[in-house]
ZADO-1210 file (C-alpha; in nm, 4 decimals, padded with zeros to 6 digits):
<atoms>
<atom x="07.8479" y="14.2310" z="06.5917" code="MET" pos="1"/>
<atom x="07.8399" y="14.3213" z="06.2245" code="ASN" pos="2"/>
<atom x="08.0858" y="14.6052" z="06.2360" code="GLU" pos="3"/>
<atom x="08.1580" y="14.7689" z="05.9017" code="PRO" pos="4"/>
<atom x="08.5132" y="14.7006" z="05.7990" code="LYS" pos="5"/>
<atom x="08.7133" y="15.0066" z="05.7034" code="PRO" pos="6"/>
<atom x="08.8161" y="15.0215" z="05.3424" code="GLU" pos="7"/>
<atom x="09.1706" y="14.9096" z="05.2898" code="THR" pos="8"/>
<atom x="09.3614" y="15.1466" z="05.0652" code="PRO" pos="9"/>
<atom x="09.5240" y="14.9986" z="04.7609" code="ASN" pos="10"/>
<atom x="09.9066" y="14.9809" z="04.7564" code="PRO" pos="11"/>
<atom x="09.9352" y="15.2722" z="04.5142" code="THR" pos="12"/>
<atom x="09.7484" y="15.5023" z="04.7529" code="GLN" pos="13"/>
<atom x="09.9618" y="15.3889" z="05.0454" code="THR" pos="14"/>
<atom x="10.2860" y="15.4506" z="04.8577" code="VAL" pos="15"/>
<atom x="10.1632" y="15.7879" z="04.7280" code="SER" pos="16"/>
<atom x="10.0714" y="15.9007" z="05.0776" code="LYS" pos="17"/>
<atom x="10.4070" y="15.7891" z="05.2199" code="ALA" pos="18"/>
<atom x="10.5967" y="15.9676" z="04.9417" code="LEU" pos="19"/>
<atom x="10.3966" y="16.2855" z="04.9931" code="ALA" pos="20"/>
<atom x="10.4602" y="16.2835" z="05.3677" code="GLU" pos="21"/>
<atom x="10.8297" y="16.2108" z="05.3146" code="GLY" pos="22"/>
<atom x="10.8570" y="16.4924" z="05.0628" code="SER" pos="23"/>
<atom x="10.6990" y="16.7367" z="05.3057" code="LEU" pos="24"/>
<atom x="10.9407" y="16.6327" z="05.5797" code="ILE" pos="25"/>
<atom x="11.2340" y="16.6777" z="05.3410" code="GLY" pos="26"/>
<atom x="11.1111" y="17.0161" z="05.2215" code="ALA" pos="27"/>
<atom x="11.0696" y="17.1332" z="05.5797" code="GLN" pos="28"/>
<atom x="11.4220" y="17.0227" z="05.6681" code="ALA" pos="29"/>
<atom x="11.5620" y="17.1945" z="05.3588" code="GLY" pos="30"/>
<atom x="11.3834" y="17.5189" z="05.4399" code="CYS" pos="31"/>
<atom x="11.5234" y="17.5149" z="05.7928" code="ILE" pos="32"/>
<atom x="11.8747" y="17.4700" z="05.6546" code="SER" pos="33"/>
<atom x="11.8403" y="17.7492" z="05.3984" code="VAL" pos="34"/>
<atom x="11.6926" y="17.9815" z="05.6607" code="PHE" pos="35"/>
<atom x="11.9826" y="17.9225" z="05.8999" code="LEU" pos="36"/>
<atom x="12.2456" y="17.9788" z="05.6300" code="VAL" pos="37"/>
<atom x="12.0797" y="18.3026" z="05.5151" code="ILE" pos="38"/>
<atom x="12.0507" y="18.4163" z="05.8771" code="LEU" pos="39"/>
<atom x="12.4230" y="18.3490" z="05.9293" code="ALA" pos="40"/>
<atom x="12.5095" y="18.5369" z="05.6094" code="LEU" pos="41"/>
<atom x="12.3052" y="18.8439" z="05.7031" code="VAL" pos="42"/>
<atom x="12.4370" y="18.8458" z="06.0608" code="ALA" pos="43"/>
<atom x="12.7949" y="18.8104" z="05.9329" code="GLY" pos="44"/>
<atom x="12.7531" y="19.0938" z="05.6844" code="LEU" pos="45"/>
<atom x="12.6061" y="19.3205" z="05.9513" code="LEU" pos="46"/>
<atom x="12.8794" y="19.2401" z="06.2022" code="LEU" pos="47"/>
<atom x="13.1511" y="19.2916" z="05.9412" code="ASP" pos="48"/>
<atom x="13.0024" y="19.6251" z="05.8417" code="GLN" pos="49"/>
<atom x="12.9690" y="19.7481" z="06.2003" code="VAL" pos="50"/>
<atom x="13.3109" y="19.6286" z="06.3164" code="LEU" pos="51"/>
<atom x="13.4960" y="19.6984" z="05.9923" code="GLY" pos="52"/>
<atom x="13.6260" y="19.3453" z="05.9473" code="THR" pos="53"/>
<atom x="13.5539" y="19.2415" z="05.5913" code="LYS" pos="54"/>
<atom x="13.5231" y="18.8642" z="05.5490" code="PRO" pos="55"/>
<atom x="13.5927" y="18.7432" z="05.9024" code="MET" pos="56"/>
<atom x="13.2407" y="18.7225" z="06.0510" code="PHE" pos="57"/>
<atom x="13.0738" y="18.6216" z="05.7241" code="VAL" pos="58"/>
<atom x="13.3063" y="18.3246" z="05.6787" code="LEU" pos="59"/>
<atom x="13.3004" y="18.2320" z="06.0459" code="GLY" pos="60"/>
<atom x="12.9235" y="18.2373" z="06.0778" code="LEU" pos="61"/>
<atom x="12.8741" y="18.0558" z="05.7480" code="LEU" pos="62"/>
<atom x="13.1100" y="17.7798" z="05.8595" code="LEU" pos="63"/>
<atom x="12.9324" y="17.7641" z="06.1948" code="LEU" pos="64"/>
<atom x="12.5914" y="17.7492" z="06.0265" code="SER" pos="65"/>
<atom x="12.6746" y="17.4200" z="05.8514" code="ILE" pos="66"/>
<atom x="12.6783" y="17.1942" z="06.1598" code="PRO" pos="67"/>
<atom x="12.3976" y="17.3950" z="06.3206" code="VAL" pos="68"/>
<atom x="12.1758" y="17.3498" z="06.0146" code="SER" pos="69"/>
<atom x="12.2616" y="16.9779" z="05.9960" code="LEU" pos="70"/>
<atom x="12.1656" y="16.9390" z="06.3623" code="TYR" pos="71"/>
<atom x="11.8405" y="17.1313" z="06.3068" code="ALA" pos="72"/>
<atom x="11.7579" y="16.9177" z="06.0027" code="MET" pos="73"/>
<atom x="11.8127" y="16.5931" z="06.1902" code="VAL" pos="74"/>
<atom x="11.6019" y="16.7123" z="06.4848" code="ARG" pos="75"/>
<atom x="11.3248" y="16.8240" z="06.2499" code="SER" pos="76"/>
<atom x="11.3193" y="16.4960" z="06.0575" code="VAL" pos="77"/>
<atom x="11.3218" y="16.2887" z="06.3759" code="LEU" pos="78"/>
<atom x="11.0407" y="16.4921" z="06.5302" code="ALA" pos="79"/>
<atom x="10.8313" y="16.4676" z="06.2138" code="SER" pos="80"/>
<atom x="10.8844" y="16.0945" z="06.1814" code="SER" pos="81"/>
<atom x="10.7951" y="16.0406" z="06.5477" code="ARG" pos="82"/>
<atom x="10.4790" y="16.2456" z="06.5039" code="ALA" pos="83"/>
<atom x="10.3923" y="16.0417" z="06.1963" code="ARG" pos="84"/>
<atom x="10.4411" y="15.7112" z="06.3782" code="GLN" pos="85"/>
<atom x="10.2567" y="15.8097" z="06.6971" code="ALA" pos="86"/>
<atom x="09.9003" y="15.7906" z="06.5552" code="PRO" pos="87"/>
<atom x="09.9614" y="15.4507" z="06.3981" code="SER" pos="88"/>
<atom x="10.0843" y="15.2988" z="06.7254" code="THR" pos="89"/>
<atom x="09.7927" y="15.4560" z="06.9116" code="ALA" pos="90"/>
<atom x="09.5496" y="15.3071" z="06.6602" code="ALA" pos="91"/>
<atom x="09.7121" y="14.9649" z="06.6943" code="LYS" pos="92"/>
<atom x="09.6853" y="14.9741" z="07.0731" code="SER" pos="93"/>
<atom x="09.3168" y="15.0727" z="07.0495" code="LYS" pos="94"/>
<atom x="09.2532" y="14.7783" z="06.8174" code="LYS" pos="95"/>
<atom x="09.4324" y="14.5474" z="07.0599" code="GLU" pos="96"/>
<atom x="09.2260" y="14.6844" z="07.3505" code="ASP" pos="97"/>
<atom x="08.9027" y="14.6213" z="07.1596" code="LYS" pos="98"/>
<atom x="09.0146" y="14.2718" z="07.0724" code="ALA" pos="99"/>
<atom x="09.0909" y="14.1990" z="07.4387" code="LEU" pos="100"/>
<atom x="08.7515" y="14.3370" z="07.5466" code="GLU" pos="101"/>
<atom x="08.5717" y="14.1174" z="07.2934" code="GLN" pos="102"/>
<atom x="08.7704" y="13.8132" z="07.4058" code="ALA" pos="103"/>
<atom x="08.6504" y="13.8591" z="07.7657" code="ASP" pos="104"/>
</atoms>
């Protein structure tokens, strides 16, 4: 009946942790975008060299990489934020289950 209460983090720790997690999500999304743009640039240069068309494939693939990288960034951020929220909702439901068991 005397269950030890978990330590509640102070507000500074909570904010620091949230900022760190948000920064990691942003860095991941930025890296995905940079990777896709570099991939488009290299593929465009190779195609232009092989086919003998100077700026056509480079410009086309770079322009195409912009919406693709935006889509990939949004998907990455949404997936990361869902993964971050999933444990907290699972913990809340476990607490509610325990509370219901104790009430019975």
